[in-house]
C-alpha positions as CSV (number, residue, x, y, z in Angstrom):
1,M,25.2,57.0,-15.6
2,N,25.3,60.8,-16.1
3,E,23.5,62.6,-13.3
4,N,21.5,64.7,-15.7
5,I,20.2,61.5,-17.4
6,V,19.4,60.0,-14.0
7,K,17.3,63.1,-13.1
8,R,15.6,63.0,-16.5
9,N,14.7,59.4,-16.0
10,E,13.3,60.0,-12.6
11,L,11.1,62.8,-13.8
12,L,10.0,60.9,-16.9
13,A,9.3,57.7,-14.9
14,Q,6.9,59.7,-12.7
15,K,5.0,60.9,-15.8
16,V,4.7,57.3,-17.0
17,I,3.6,56.1,-13.6
18,K,0.8,58.7,-13.5
19,G,-0.2,57.6,-17.0
20,L,-0.3,53.9,-15.9
21,E,-2.4,54.8,-12.8
22,S,-4.9,56.6,-15.0
23,R,-5.2,53.3,-17.0
24,N,-5.9,51.1,-13.9
25,M,-2.3,49.8,-13.9
26,S,0.4,50.1,-11.2
27,G,3.9,51.7,-11.8
28,Y,7.1,51.7,-9.8
29,Y,10.5,53.3,-10.4
30,A,13.8,51.5,-9.6
31,A,17.0,53.4,-9.4
32,D,19.0,50.4,-10.6
33,K,18.7,46.6,-11.4
34,E,19.1,45.6,-7.7
35,E,16.2,47.8,-6.6
36,A,14.1,46.5,-9.6
37,L,14.7,42.9,-8.4
38,K,13.6,43.8,-4.8
39,I,10.4,45.5,-6.1
40,A,9.6,42.5,-8.3
41,L,10.1,40.0,-5.5
42,S,8.0,42.1,-3.1
43,L,5.1,41.7,-5.6
44,I,5.4,37.9,-6.0
45,P,4.6,35.9,-2.8
46,E,6.5,32.6,-2.2
47,G,4.7,29.6,-3.5
48,S,3.4,31.4,-6.5
49,S,3.3,29.8,-10.0
50,I,5.2,32.0,-12.5
51,G,5.6,31.8,-16.3
52,M,7.3,34.1,-18.7
53,G,8.2,34.6,-22.3
54,G,11.7,35.3,-23.6
55,A,12.1,38.7,-21.8
56,M,15.8,39.6,-21.7
57,S,15.0,42.4,-19.1
58,V,13.7,39.8,-16.6
59,H,17.0,37.9,-16.9
60,E,19.1,41.1,-16.8
61,I,17.9,42.1,-13.4
62,G,18.4,38.6,-12.0
63,L,14.7,37.9,-11.5
64,S,14.5,34.6,-13.4
65,D,17.4,33.2,-11.4
66,A,16.0,34.4,-8.1
67,L,12.7,32.6,-8.8
68,K,14.3,29.4,-10.1
69,N,16.4,29.2,-6.9
70,G,13.7,30.3,-4.5
71,N,10.5,28.9,-3.1
72,Y,8.4,29.4,-6.2
73,N,6.8,27.2,-8.9
74,F,8.7,28.6,-11.8
75,I,7.4,27.3,-15.1
76,D,10.7,27.0,-17.1
77,R,10.0,26.7,-20.8
78,D,13.7,26.4,-21.5
79,A,13.9,23.2,-19.5
80,S,10.9,21.5,-21.1
81,D,10.5,19.7,-24.4
82,D,6.8,20.2,-24.2
83,K,6.7,23.8,-25.3
84,R,2.9,23.8,-25.9
85,G,2.3,22.3,-22.5
86,V,4.5,25.0,-20.9
87,M,2.6,27.7,-22.7
88,L,-0.8,26.4,-21.6
89,A,0.4,26.0,-18.0
90,T,1.6,29.6,-18.1
91,Y,-2.0,30.8,-18.9
92,D,-3.1,29.5,-15.6
93,A,-0.2,30.9,-13.6
94,D,-0.4,33.3,-10.7
95,F,2.1,35.6,-12.4
96,F,3.4,36.3,-15.9
97,L,6.8,38.0,-16.4
98,S,7.5,40.1,-19.4
99,S,9.1,43.3,-20.7
100,V,7.7,45.6,-23.4
101,N,8.8,46.4,-26.9
102,A,7.9,50.1,-26.1
103,I,5.8,52.2,-23.8
104,S,4.4,55.7,-24.3
105,D,5.1,58.3,-21.7
106,D,1.4,58.3,-20.8
107,G,1.4,54.6,-20.1
108,V,0.3,52.8,-23.3
109,I,2.2,49.5,-23.6
110,I,3.2,48.1,-27.0
111,N,4.2,44.5,-27.7
112,I,4.7,42.6,-30.9
113,D,4.9,38.8,-31.1
114,G,5.5,35.9,-33.5
115,N,3.9,32.9,-31.8
116,A,1.5,35.0,-29.7
117,N,2.2,33.1,-26.5
118,R,3.5,36.3,-24.9
119,V,0.9,38.8,-26.0
120,S,-2.0,36.4,-25.3
121,A,-0.7,35.8,-21.7
122,I,-0.4,39.6,-21.3
123,A,-4.0,40.1,-22.5
124,Q,-5.6,37.3,-20.5
125,G,-4.9,34.2,-18.5
126,P,-2.3,34.7,-15.7
127,K,-3.8,36.4,-12.6
128,K,-1.1,39.1,-12.6
129,V,1.5,40.5,-15.1
130,V,4.8,42.1,-14.0
131,F,6.7,44.0,-16.6
132,I,10.4,44.9,-16.3
133,V,11.0,47.9,-18.4
134,G,14.3,49.8,-19.0
135,M,13.9,53.6,-19.5
136,N,15.3,53.2,-23.0
137,K,11.9,51.8,-24.0
138,V,9.9,55.0,-23.1
139,C,8.6,56.9,-26.1
140,G,6.9,60.2,-26.6
141,D,3.6,58.8,-27.9
142,V,1.9,55.7,-29.2
143,D,3.1,56.3,-32.8
144,S,6.7,56.6,-31.8
145,A,6.3,53.5,-29.5
146,L,5.0,51.5,-32.4
147,K,7.9,52.7,-34.6
148,R,10.3,51.7,-31.8
149,A,8.8,48.2,-31.6
150,R,8.9,47.7,-35.3
151,N,12.3,49.3,-36.1
152,I,14.4,48.6,-33.0
153,A,12.9,45.7,-31.0
154,A,11.7,43.5,-33.9
155,P,14.9,43.7,-36.0
156,T,17.1,43.1,-33.0
157,N,15.1,40.1,-31.9
158,A,15.0,38.7,-35.5
159,Q,18.8,38.9,-35.5
160,R,19.0,37.3,-32.0
161,F,16.9,34.3,-33.2
162,G,18.8,34.0,-36.5
163,L,15.6,34.6,-38.6
164,D,15.6,35.2,-42.3
165,T,13.7,38.5,-42.5
166,P,14.4,41.7,-44.3
167,C,14.7,43.6,-41.0
168,S,17.4,41.2,-39.7
169,K,19.5,42.1,-42.8
170,T,18.8,45.9,-42.8
171,G,17.9,46.8,-39.2
172,S,14.6,48.4,-40.1
173,C,11.0,47.2,-40.7
174,F,9.8,46.3,-44.2
175,N,6.3,45.4,-43.1
176,C,7.1,42.0,-44.6
177,K,5.1,38.8,-44.9
178,S,8.2,36.6,-44.6
179,P,7.6,33.1,-43.2
180,D,10.0,34.0,-40.4
181,T,8.4,37.3,-39.5
182,I,8.0,37.9,-35.8
183,C,5.5,40.8,-36.4
184,C,2.4,38.5,-36.4
185,Q,0.5,39.9,-33.5
186,F,0.4,43.5,-32.2
187,L,-0.9,44.1,-28.7
188,I,-1.7,47.7,-27.5
189,T,-2.5,47.7,-23.8
190,R,-4.1,51.0,-23.1
191,Y,-6.2,50.1,-20.0
192,S,-6.6,47.2,-17.6
193,R,-10.2,46.3,-16.7
194,H,-8.9,44.4,-13.7
195,A,-7.3,46.5,-10.9
196,D,-4.0,45.2,-9.5
197,R,-3.4,42.9,-12.4
198,I,-0.7,44.8,-14.4
199,H,2.4,46.1,-12.7
200,V,5.2,47.9,-14.5
201,I,8.6,48.3,-12.9
202,L,10.6,51.1,-14.7
203,V,14.3,50.7,-14.3
204,N,16.9,53.4,-14.5
205,D,19.0,51.4,-17.0
206,N,19.1,50.3,-20.6
207,L,17.5,46.8,-20.6
208,G,16.5,44.5,-23.4
209,F,16.0,45.6,-27.0
């Protein structure tokens, strides 16, 4: 990565972390995927129960594999036919792993969901939430973060899941009411009432969508 971009990411990450701290959330900066994995594992004690949604960023830094192969109770929704049971078990987990669709540079987190299992677990349920966030998801303000979520993250995920939505065909949001829409629930996390619950690891890389 270009050294000027690296420097920019370092400075921007510090601004985001200050914003998160002002919102009763914790932020960390990782210079690469390997450091992000180390930070994440340092936050999750062995023996913990852990659930997650479909966060590509968690897979990309190797965290899901490390937890599956380690001394953890990883609630693997991909290995179970009882999807509802897995979702309900996740709500009582020690940790929930996720990424974000976008985050403002002052620490407001934006997520959009279709089935709401991800946003509901972020909002309440698991004791702690750990976000893995590539610096490509940092936006200048909440409005631009919402636009990113709707016009970059949502269309890309709709294409990934093979959904029949206008955005999957055009690449941009139509504010549709398609039966396949994944823009059913919008969660804006602007403050955490519970200290030490939400942890955001910012990674000097392009992760997820």
